[in-house]
C-alpha positions as CSV (number, residue, x, y, z in Angstrom):
1,M,-1.0,36.6,8.4
2,E,-4.5,35.5,7.3
3,P,-5.6,32.1,8.5
4,V,-5.9,30.8,4.9
5,K,-2.3,31.8,4.1
6,I,-1.2,30.2,7.4
7,I,-2.9,26.9,6.4
8,L,-1.3,27.1,2.9
9,T,2.1,27.6,4.5
10,I,1.5,24.6,6.9
11,F,0.3,22.5,4.0
12,L,3.3,23.3,1.8
13,A,5.8,22.8,4.6
14,T,4.2,19.5,5.6
15,Y,4.2,18.0,2.0
16,A,7.7,19.3,1.4
17,G,8.8,17.5,4.5
18,I,7.0,14.3,3.5
19,A,8.7,14.5,0.1
20,V,12.2,14.8,1.6
21,G,11.4,12.3,4.4
22,Y,13.0,14.2,7.2
23,I,13.7,17.6,8.7
24,P,17.4,18.5,9.2
25,G,18.5,18.4,12.9
26,L,15.4,16.4,13.9
27,K,14.7,12.7,14.3
28,L,11.2,13.0,12.5
29,N,10.1,10.6,9.9
30,R,7.1,11.1,7.5
31,V,4.6,10.1,10.2
32,G,6.0,12.6,12.6
33,I,6.0,15.4,10.0
34,A,2.3,14.7,9.1
35,L,1.4,14.7,12.9
36,L,3.2,18.0,13.4
37,G,1.4,19.5,10.4
38,A,-1.9,18.5,11.9
39,I,-0.9,20.0,15.3
40,A,0.2,23.2,13.6
41,V,-3.3,23.3,11.9
42,M,-5.0,23.0,15.2
43,I,-2.9,25.7,16.8
44,F,-2.6,28.3,14.0
45,G,-5.2,27.4,11.5
46,G,-7.9,29.4,13.2
47,A,-10.6,26.7,13.1
48,P,-12.3,25.2,16.2
49,T,-11.0,21.8,17.4
50,A,-14.3,20.2,16.4
51,T,-13.9,21.4,12.8
52,V,-10.3,20.1,12.6
53,V,-11.3,16.8,14.0
54,S,-14.1,16.6,11.4
55,Y,-11.6,16.6,8.7
56,V,-10.6,13.0,9.6
57,N,-12.6,10.4,7.7
58,W,-13.3,8.2,10.7
59,P,-14.9,5.3,8.7
60,T,-11.5,4.9,6.9
61,I,-9.6,4.9,10.2
62,C,-12.0,2.3,11.7
63,L,-11.7,0.1,8.5
64,L,-7.9,0.3,8.7
65,F,-7.8,-0.6,12.4
66,G,-10.1,-3.5,11.9
67,F,-8.1,-5.0,9.1
68,F,-4.9,-4.5,11.1
69,V,-6.4,-6.7,13.9
70,I,-7.6,-9.3,11.4
71,S,-4.1,-9.5,9.9
72,A,-2.5,-9.6,13.3
73,Q,-4.6,-12.7,14.3
74,L,-3.5,-14.5,11.1
75,R,0.1,-13.5,11.8
76,L,0.0,-14.8,15.4
77,S,-1.6,-18.1,14.2
78,G,1.5,-18.7,11.9
79,F,-0.6,-18.5,8.7
80,Y,1.8,-16.3,6.8
81,D,4.9,-18.3,7.8
82,V,3.3,-21.6,6.6
83,V,2.4,-20.1,3.2
84,A,5.9,-18.7,2.7
85,E,7.6,-22.0,3.7
86,R,5.4,-23.9,1.3
87,L,6.2,-21.6,-1.5
88,A,10.0,-22.0,-0.8
89,G,9.5,-25.7,-1.4
90,Q,9.2,-24.9,-5.1
91,L,12.7,-23.5,-5.5
92,E,13.8,-26.5,-7.5
93,Y,12.0,-24.9,-10.4
94,P,13.0,-21.1,-10.4
95,R,10.5,-20.0,-13.0
96,R,7.7,-21.8,-11.4
97,F,8.7,-20.5,-8.0
98,L,8.7,-16.9,-9.3
99,G,5.2,-17.3,-10.8
100,L,3.8,-18.9,-7.6
101,L,5.5,-16.3,-5.4
102,M,4.1,-13.4,-7.4
103,L,0.6,-15.0,-7.5
104,A,0.5,-15.8,-3.8
105,T,1.9,-12.3,-2.8
106,A,-0.6,-10.5,-5.0
107,G,-3.5,-12.6,-3.9
108,L,-2.8,-12.1,-0.2
109,S,-1.9,-8.4,-0.6
110,A,-5.4,-7.9,-2.3
111,I,-7.2,-9.0,0.9
112,L,-4.8,-8.6,3.8
113,G,-2.7,-5.6,3.0
114,H,0.6,-5.7,1.2
115,D,3.0,-4.3,3.9
116,I,2.5,-7.2,6.3
117,V,2.8,-9.9,3.5
118,C,6.1,-8.4,2.4
119,Y,7.3,-8.2,6.0
120,V,6.7,-11.9,6.7
121,F,7.5,-13.3,3.2
122,T,10.9,-11.6,2.7
123,P,13.1,-13.3,5.4
124,V,11.7,-16.8,4.6
125,T,12.1,-16.4,0.9
126,G,15.5,-14.7,1.0
127,A,17.0,-17.3,3.4
128,A,15.6,-20.2,1.2
129,L,17.1,-18.7,-1.9
130,L,20.5,-18.3,-0.3
131,R,20.5,-21.9,0.9
132,R,19.8,-22.9,-2.7
133,R,22.7,-20.6,-3.9
134,I,20.2,-18.6,-6.0
135,N,20.5,-14.9,-6.4
136,P,17.5,-13.6,-4.2
137,V,17.5,-10.1,-5.5
138,P,15.2,-10.4,-8.5
139,F,12.9,-12.7,-6.6
140,L,12.6,-10.2,-3.6
141,I,12.0,-7.3,-6.0
142,A,9.3,-9.5,-7.8
143,L,7.8,-10.0,-4.4
144,T,7.3,-6.4,-3.6
145,I,6.2,-5.5,-7.2
146,A,3.6,-8.2,-7.1
147,S,2.4,-7.0,-3.7
148,N,2.0,-3.4,-5.1
149,I,0.1,-4.7,-8.1
150,G,-2.0,-7.1,-6.1
151,A,-3.0,-4.5,-3.6
152,G,-4.7,-2.5,-6.3
153,T,-7.2,-5.4,-7.0
154,T,-9.5,-4.6,-4.2
155,L,-10.7,-1.6,-2.0
156,I,-8.9,-3.2,1.0
157,G,-5.5,-4.0,-0.5
158,N,-3.9,-0.9,0.9
159,P,-4.8,2.1,3.1
160,Q,-5.2,4.4,0.1
161,N,-7.8,2.1,-1.6
162,M,-9.7,1.9,1.7
163,M,-9.8,5.6,1.9
164,L,-10.9,6.0,-1.7
165,G,-13.6,3.4,-1.3
166,Q,-15.0,5.4,1.7
167,L,-14.6,8.9,0.1
168,A,-16.0,8.0,-3.3
169,H,-18.6,5.4,-2.1
170,L,-17.3,2.8,-4.4
171,D,-19.0,-0.6,-4.7
172,F,-16.7,-3.4,-3.6
173,G,-17.8,-5.9,-6.3
174,R,-17.9,-3.4,-9.2
175,Y,-14.4,-2.1,-8.4
176,L,-13.1,-5.7,-8.2
177,L,-14.6,-6.6,-11.6
178,W,-13.2,-3.4,-13.1
179,S,-9.7,-3.7,-11.7
180,S,-9.2,-7.3,-12.4
181,V,-8.2,-6.8,-16.1
182,P,-5.5,-4.2,-15.6
183,V,-4.2,-6.1,-12.5
184,V,-4.0,-9.4,-14.4
185,F,-2.2,-7.6,-17.3
186,A,0.2,-5.9,-15.0
187,L,1.0,-9.0,-13.1
188,T,1.6,-11.0,-16.2
189,A,3.8,-8.3,-17.7
190,A,5.7,-8.1,-14.4
191,F,6.4,-11.9,-14.5
192,V,7.5,-11.9,-18.1
193,I,9.7,-8.8,-17.8
194,I,11.4,-9.9,-14.5
195,W,12.0,-13.5,-15.7
196,R,13.4,-12.4,-19.0
197,M,15.7,-9.8,-17.4
198,A,16.8,-12.0,-14.4
199,R,17.0,-15.5,-15.7
200,H,20.6,-15.3,-16.7
201,H,21.7,-13.9,-13.3
202,L,20.2,-16.4,-11.0
203,G,23.5,-18.1,-10.0
204,A,25.1,-15.0,-8.5
205,I,25.5,-15.3,-4.8
206,V,25.2,-11.9,-3.1
207,A,25.6,-12.9,0.6
208,S,27.0,-15.8,2.6
209,Q,24.7,-18.8,2.9
210,S,21.9,-18.3,5.4
211,G,20.5,-20.8,7.8
212,P,16.8,-21.5,8.0
213,V,14.7,-18.7,9.3
214,Q,12.6,-19.8,12.2
215,P,8.9,-19.0,12.0
216,A,8.1,-15.9,14.0
217,Y,5.0,-17.6,15.3
218,P,4.3,-21.4,15.5
219,F,1.5,-22.6,13.3
220,N,-1.8,-23.0,15.1
221,R,-4.3,-24.7,12.8
222,P,-7.5,-24.0,14.7
223,H,-6.9,-20.3,15.0
224,A,-5.6,-20.0,11.4
225,V,-8.8,-21.6,10.2
226,K,-10.8,-19.3,12.4
227,G,-9.0,-16.3,11.0
228,I,-9.5,-17.5,7.4
229,V,-13.2,-18.2,8.0
230,I,-13.8,-14.8,9.6
231,L,-12.0,-13.1,6.7
232,A,-14.1,-14.9,4.2
233,V,-17.3,-13.8,6.0
234,V,-16.0,-10.2,6.0
235,I,-15.3,-10.2,2.3
236,G,-18.7,-11.8,1.6
237,L,-20.4,-9.1,3.6
238,F,-18.6,-6.4,1.6
239,F,-20.9,-7.3,-1.3
240,T,-23.9,-6.2,0.8
241,S,-25.0,-2.7,1.7
242,L,-23.8,-3.0,5.3
243,P,-21.2,-0.4,6.3
244,K,-17.7,-1.8,5.7
245,E,-16.2,-0.3,8.8
246,I,-18.9,-1.9,11.0
247,I,-18.3,-5.3,9.4
248,V,-14.5,-5.1,9.9
249,L,-14.8,-3.7,13.5
250,A,-17.2,-6.6,14.4
251,A,-14.6,-9.1,13.1
252,A,-11.9,-7.3,15.0
253,G,-14.0,-7.5,18.1
254,I,-14.4,-11.3,17.7
255,H,-10.6,-11.7,17.4
256,L,-10.0,-9.4,20.5
257,A,-12.2,-11.7,22.5
258,S,-9.8,-14.6,21.9
259,T,-9.1,-17.5,24.1
260,K,-5.6,-17.9,22.7
261,F,-4.1,-14.5,21.9
262,R,-3.6,-11.7,24.4
263,T,-5.1,-8.3,23.6
264,D,-1.6,-6.8,24.0
265,D,-0.2,-9.2,21.4
266,L,-2.9,-8.4,18.8
267,L,-2.7,-4.6,19.4
268,G,1.0,-4.8,19.4
269,L,0.9,-5.8,15.7
270,V,-1.4,-3.0,14.7
271,E,0.4,-0.5,12.5
272,W,-0.3,2.5,14.6
273,P,2.1,4.8,12.7
274,I,-0.1,4.2,9.5
275,L,-3.2,5.3,11.5
276,V,-1.4,8.4,12.8
277,L,-0.1,9.2,9.4
278,F,-3.6,9.0,7.8
279,M,-5.2,11.1,10.6
280,G,-2.5,13.7,10.2
281,L,-2.8,13.9,6.5
282,F,-6.6,14.1,6.7
283,V,-6.3,17.1,8.9
284,V,-3.7,18.9,6.8
285,A,-5.4,18.1,3.5
286,G,-8.8,18.9,4.9
287,A,-7.7,22.2,6.0
288,F,-6.0,22.9,2.7
289,E,-9.3,22.0,0.9
290,S,-11.1,24.5,3.0
291,T,-9.0,27.4,1.7
292,G,-10.1,26.8,-1.9
293,Y,-6.4,27.0,-3.2
294,G,-6.6,23.4,-4.5
295,E,-9.6,24.0,-6.6
296,Q,-8.1,27.2,-8.0
297,A,-4.9,25.4,-8.9
298,V,-6.8,22.7,-10.8
299,Q,-8.7,25.4,-12.7
300,Q,-5.5,27.2,-13.6
301,L,-4.0,24.0,-14.9
302,A,-7.1,23.4,-17.0
303,L,-6.9,26.9,-18.4
304,A,-3.3,26.1,-19.3
305,G,-4.3,23.0,-21.2
306,F,-3.7,20.3,-18.5
307,D,-6.9,18.8,-17.3
308,L,-6.0,16.9,-14.1
309,N,-9.3,14.9,-14.3
310,A,-8.4,13.5,-17.8
311,S,-7.5,9.8,-17.5
312,A,-3.9,10.0,-18.9
313,N,-3.0,13.1,-17.0
314,L,-4.4,11.8,-13.7
315,T,-2.7,8.4,-14.2
316,L,0.8,9.9,-14.8
317,T,0.4,12.5,-12.2
318,T,-0.6,10.0,-9.5
319,A,2.3,7.7,-10.4
320,A,4.7,10.6,-10.4
321,L,3.5,12.0,-7.0
322,T,3.6,8.5,-5.5
323,N,7.3,8.4,-6.1
324,V,7.9,11.9,-4.8
325,I,5.8,12.1,-1.6
326,G,4.7,8.5,-1.1
327,N,1.5,6.8,-2.2
328,S,-0.6,7.7,0.9
329,A,0.2,11.4,0.8
330,A,-0.2,11.5,-3.0
331,V,-3.6,10.0,-3.0
332,M,-4.7,12.1,0.0
333,L,-3.7,15.3,-1.8
334,L,-5.2,14.4,-5.2
335,A,-8.4,13.2,-3.6
336,K,-8.9,16.8,-2.3
337,V,-8.5,18.4,-5.7
338,V,-9.9,16.1,-8.4
339,N,-13.5,15.2,-9.1
340,L,-14.2,12.0,-7.2
341,A,-17.8,11.9,-8.5
342,A,-16.5,11.2,-12.0
343,P,-16.7,7.4,-12.4
344,A,-13.1,6.9,-13.7
345,V,-11.3,9.2,-11.3
346,P,-11.3,7.2,-8.0
347,V,-10.4,3.9,-9.7
348,I,-7.6,5.6,-11.6
349,L,-6.2,7.0,-8.3
350,A,-6.5,3.5,-6.7
351,L,-4.7,1.6,-9.5
352,A,-2.2,4.2,-10.6
353,N,-0.9,4.7,-7.1
354,S,-0.6,0.9,-6.7
355,F,1.2,0.4,-10.1
356,G,3.3,3.5,-9.7
357,G,4.6,2.3,-6.3
358,S,6.8,-0.2,-8.1
359,L,8.9,2.4,-10.1
360,I,11.7,3.0,-7.5
361,I,12.4,1.9,-3.9
362,I,10.8,4.9,-2.2
363,G,7.6,4.6,-4.2
364,S,5.9,2.3,-1.6
365,V,6.4,1.4,2.0
366,S,6.4,-2.3,1.0
367,N,9.5,-1.7,-1.2
368,I,11.3,-0.2,1.8
369,I,10.2,-3.1,4.0
370,V,11.6,-5.7,1.6
371,V,14.9,-3.8,1.1
372,Q,15.4,-3.5,4.9
373,Q,14.4,-7.1,5.6
374,A,16.8,-8.3,2.9
375,R,19.6,-6.2,4.3
376,A,19.2,-8.1,7.6
377,L,20.0,-11.3,5.8
378,G,23.1,-9.8,4.2
379,I,21.3,-9.2,0.8
380,K,21.9,-5.8,-0.8
381,I,19.2,-4.5,-3.1
382,S,20.5,-1.2,-4.6
383,F,18.5,1.6,-6.0
384,W,19.6,0.5,-9.6
385,D,18.8,-3.2,-8.9
386,F,15.2,-2.1,-8.1
387,A,14.8,0.6,-10.8
388,R,16.2,-1.8,-13.5
389,L,13.2,-4.1,-13.0
390,G,10.7,-1.6,-11.5
391,I,10.8,1.0,-14.3
392,P,9.8,-1.3,-17.2
393,V,7.2,-3.1,-15.1
394,T,5.6,0.2,-14.0
395,L,5.5,1.6,-17.6
396,A,4.0,-1.6,-18.8
397,S,1.4,-1.6,-16.0
398,L,0.4,2.0,-16.5
399,A,0.2,1.5,-20.3
400,G,-2.2,-1.5,-19.6
401,L,-4.3,0.7,-17.3
402,L,-4.5,3.5,-19.9
403,G,-5.4,0.9,-22.6
404,W,-8.1,-0.5,-20.4
405,L,-9.5,3.0,-19.7
406,A,-9.6,3.7,-23.5
407,L,-11.3,0.4,-24.2
408,V,-14.1,0.7,-21.7
409,R,-14.7,4.4,-22.1
């Protein structure tokens, strides 16, 4: 078989496995499937190892790693736990609590990554709601929806946006200004929809009362302040022409040279599977791009009347693929076949995958994190519980994005 056909076969098998989420008879997850796909490309793809390695966008990997270390330092300092506990103090006023929870989650997700925010906030929020005998399900769903929306605000809110910022050479400040309007609209719509649909069901108790959740890490004020100051400096330097990955790696280096936290503890909180997933997908998608099949497919779609680079088509395609193969894999695939040089294309990819991730549980890793963390507290969030709120919020968010695109065109 010709190398290009072998690569096409590996690509299709890898993305089919990622869509399903497992391979029958094996204990692989999506990370393992992406890694196996990359290994298969190296063995059977016919390209030298140096060429295969060059498919990986190393600035993106460095940026991801650096932010994982920055987030790990703040987590070890107890910063996340303190924020979650203070939010829980507003439970006497459920509507105010919902608004503050969504604002805080979206804001932190925009600069620190949404997965870790959901991981830390869920147990504290869920336990506090159960103690108050308030149904935690709509609030926890609101938490992950707000994290998905908030992550789209910046080029560092999630791994996909980091990658797009590097590949398309997006300006941090300009993207932030452009994204703010659709993000604020989406967050406002999410709050209104969730509150209106859930306010008559807040008294239902879905699990036995839970005791207080002990903070995973005790609060250390000096090191929390240190982490916040360094993060602020990093964000400020993003508005300069300095390479973002160098800025973040320098900050990570400062945290690694810590007098308080051991290197093993910091590196133990780095999301290594995410790094492996991205490297594997870079290799598989890069090899696929080298075959020319992706470009041919886009041309055939255009001849059939479906221009993938058109705003509405790209928005809906991105949101749909996000819920089929996951947001990282969807963006990685589309970034290889669309025209990233067109001004609107990369920002549509960034926002549509963030908004689309709120549709159903499997649309985003943060959704799965919240559902799993809630289950540990005895709180069951069903597929329908999530979809009942996620579908109207996602449709409103995507409509707002398309309206903003039409207005600024």
